[in-house]
N, C-alpha and C positions, 0 to 999 in steps of 0.2 A: 740539583737533578738527581744527584747519587740517590737522596732519600727519596725521592719520587719513583726513581726506577726498582728500587727497594722494593716498596711499598706494592706496585705493580706486579713485580714476580712474585712476591709474597701471596698477592690474591691470586693469581692465574695458578700457584700450585694448591693451591686451597680448592679452589672450584675445580681443578682436575678431577678431583673425586665425583663430580655433579656432570658436569657438561662434557666432556671427553671426546667430542671430535679434532681437538688439536694434541692429542696426547703424543705424538709422534714429532711431533716440529724439532723437537732440539736435533732427529737425525736430518734434517732438512740443511743444517749449518753447513754439512759437509766434511770428509774427511781429505786431510792431504794440506801440504803448503803450494805444490806445483798448479794445481788444481785450480785452488784459489786463486792465484795468482793471475790464472789466466781466466778468472771471473765465475769459474764455474762449469765452463765449456770445455768439459773434458770427457764426456762419455766415448765420444769416438775416437779417442787418442786414447788413455785408459794403459799405459803401458808401467806403470809402477806400482808400488805394494796399493796406493790408497783405489786402483780399480775395482777392488773386493766390494769398495762401497759404491763406484762411479759407474762401474760395468764391468761384471766378474768375468763376464766371458774374456777381457783385456788381458787377465793374469796369464793366461798359456802365451802372450809373448815374451815373458820373464823366462829366461832362460837359465839363470843364475838362482842363489838362494839370496833374497833381500829382507833383510829388516830395517825398519823405518820407526821413528818417533819424531813426536810433533807435540807443540803446546803453541795455544795460541790463546792470547790475554783481549778478553772477549769487552766491549762496551765500557771503555777507559777505564778496566780492571774490575767490574761487577761479576764477571763469571771465567772461569777458567775450563778450555777445551783441549783434553789431551787425547793422543792417538797412538797408537800402536799396532804396526802390521809385520807380518812373514809371510815369503811367499816362497814355495820350496819347487822346482820342476822335476817329473818324473818323467820316465822313459815313453815315448810314442806321442811326444808332444802334449802331456797332460801336465798341469801347474795345479796346487793347491795353496790355498791363503787361508790367514786368518787375520780378522781386524779387530782390535778393540778401542771402541770411543768413549769417552766419559766427557759429560759436562758439571761441572761444581759451580753450584752459588753457595759462597758461605758465609757464615757469620748473618743470616736473615734474622732481623730483630721480631721477638714474640710480643705483643701488648696484649696480656689476658684480661685484664682490667679486673680479677678475680673481684678486688676489695670494694669495688662499685657496687656488687651485687646487692639486693635490698633496699639501696637508697633512690632519692629523687634529687632534681634539681636543684632544689631549695637547699638540700641538705651538703651537696657538694659545692655550691658557689658560700656557704658560712663557712664551711670548716675545712683548713688548709689540709688537712691528712687526707681528704677526700678528692681531692684536684688532679689532674692529670700532671706527671712530672716529665712526660717526655723523656723518660729512662727504662727502656727496656726492659719486661720480665725476665729474659731469657734469648736465646740465640739458638738458632739450629742452622745445620749443613743440608742441602738438598744434593743430590747427585742421581745422574740418569745414565745409565750404560747401557752400551749397544755391543754386543758381540756378533760377528759374522765367520760364518766358516763357508769359504768358497771352495767351487771345482772351475775346472776349466780346460777345454779340449779344442786343441789348433789342426783342421783339416785343409789340405788345399786340392785343387779342382785347377786342372789344365782343359780350358775349353779350345775347340780347336773352331775359329772362325772362317775354315772354308781355304780351299786350295790355294787361292789368289792373296791370301791374308797372312795368318800365323796363330801361334798358340799362346791363349791368353791365361796368364794364374790369377787363380782368385782363390784369395786365403778367406777362410768361415773360421768364426773363434764362437764356440759355446760354452754359455757357461751358467752356474747357478749357485746361487747362497741360501744357508739357511739361517736365521737370526734369533737371539734370543736378548728381549729386550729387560732391564731391572731398571726401576725407579725408586726411590726412597726420599722421604721427610717427616718430618715428626712422628718417627716411631712408625711410620706406617711403609709396608712395600710393594711395588704393583710389580705383576710381570706377566710376560707373553711371547709368544715366538710368531717368526712370518718366514716367507720364502719370496725370494726374487729369480726372476727366471732373464736373462739375456743374451744375447746374439750382436757379432759384428762381422761385416763384411770388407775386404780392403783387396784394391787390386790398382795396376798400375794406368794412370791416364795416360800417361807417355805411350803405353803399347794400345790403350785403346783407340786412340785418335792419330794415332802414329806422327805424334808430334814428340821427338825424342826431349827436349827441355822441359817438359811436362812431368809432375811427379806423382806420389799416389794418393789417392782418394779412399774414404772410409766411411762406412754408415753403422751406424749403431741402434738397438732397441734395445730398453730394459725397462721389465715390467714387474715394480716392487709393490711388495706386500700382496699376492697374488690371494692370500688364503684367508682373507679377513682379519688380518692382523688383530689380535684385541689386547690390551693388559688388563689383567684381574687385579683387584686390590684386595689384600689382607683384613677387610671390613667386614662387618656382619651379612651387609648386603653382599656381597662378592661381585660390588660395582663392577662394570668393565668399561674400559675407553677404548674408542676406536682408532685404529691407524689407517687414514685414509689408502687406498689403492690411488698407486701414480706410474704414468708411462712418461720414459724418458728418451728421447729421441736425439739423436745426436749427430753429425756431421764436421769429417776433417780433411782438410789437404795440406799436404806435406810438397812445399817446392824446394826442390833443392837450389842452387846457387854456387856451382862447383869452382869459380871462380874467387871465389871468398871461402871456400872449404863449409860452408853453412845451408841450411835450412831455414825456412820460415814455415809455419804454422799456422792456418788460418781454423778456426773450430768454431762450430754453433751446437748450441743444445736447447731444448724447450723441455719444459717441465709441463703437464696437463693435470696438475694437483690444483684444487683454490682457482688463483686467478692467471695461472697459464704462464709462465715466467718464460721469456728468453734470455739466454746467456750469450755474448759474445766473445771469443778469446783471441789471442795472438802471441806470437812468441817467434823469437830470433835464437837459434841455437849455433852454436858456433865451434865445431872440431867434435861433437858429444863432451865439450870440457865447460863451455859455460853458456848460459842461457837468460836473454831479458822475457820478461812476459808483462801482458796487459791485457785486461777484461775490463767489461762492461755488463751489469745485471741488475734490474729492477731499479732504475736509476743510480745504479751506485759504481764507482771506479774501483778497479784493482791494479795494482802490478806487483811484480815480484824478480828475481834473480835466484840463479842456480848455480853453484861451481862443483865441479867434479874432479877428486884427483886420487889416485890410487885407489880406485871402487869405494871411497868415502864421497859423499854429496851433502852438501850445506846448502841448505834452501831457508829463503826468506821470502815473505808476502807483507804486503800492505793491503787495506779493503777499508772501504768508506762504509758509513751506515748511519742512519738519520737516528740511531742509539747510541753512537759512540764509533771512532776509528778502531781497527781490529788491527793487530800486528799476531804473524803465526812464523814460526820459526822451525825448522826441519832437519834431523840429521835422518840419513840412508847408508847402509852399507851392502855391499855385494861381494858374494865369494862362493 
């Protein structure tokens, strides 16, 4: 299976120079640990550094400087997925964020078979030195990098629902990020730029319905790769790979359970690229100290746990996948 996956990945990398409507697929893997522990249903939550990827508007919820690092082991060790984010709040409810994500496939074998050029099948059958040895002629590493620079602004509106009712606070979060993509393989380099715009609305369902036991609800919209993002390769033809536009919708509900000092979070997201994938997430948060997470996406299951002490967070996520299960580990620091 490992050899098969290596061969498939190698073929996809080579074909990327010709067919590239899937050039940005490595970005669909997703950043962060908490988000993937919830199956990727995170765009309407987006309250940690990985929000730069999931929904940049959400980073204005971060009012302390936050740094996160992550490493994921993909497909039984075939590839490594690393992520680094930093978010820094500014006055007037503004937050700036930076995200760097790298996918690495190491030691991909090369079989150039140059010694067979000019020979025929009879010669290759007759002479041992012309037969295939299954020994690679070399190896190379493939890397895909995504750099994102995000801006988010928080606005609050108090809506007067009438003399017999009450004032309803509504929080608006608006965000955007500029992305730079760089891909490298076999001495070739491709790069491109893109732009995302996102928004989120959050309010109290308890106030809206006059049921005190209810919590908050949020809705989000993320428009990814708005400006026809393309990756241009440094080959003679200046070939361009297209990164498809995606609309990501999100909905989340936060139900407090005061008796247990807990909050239960239900989340849903939907991507409209390719076959329209649905993501479902569930989390149980206890005293802002620990969190259990569960998710379901594209017939795969995920789970995770998070612990925080003295503004240092440790997160773990486990995801199933038909190419092999994935483990993610992350650390976060707030100050």
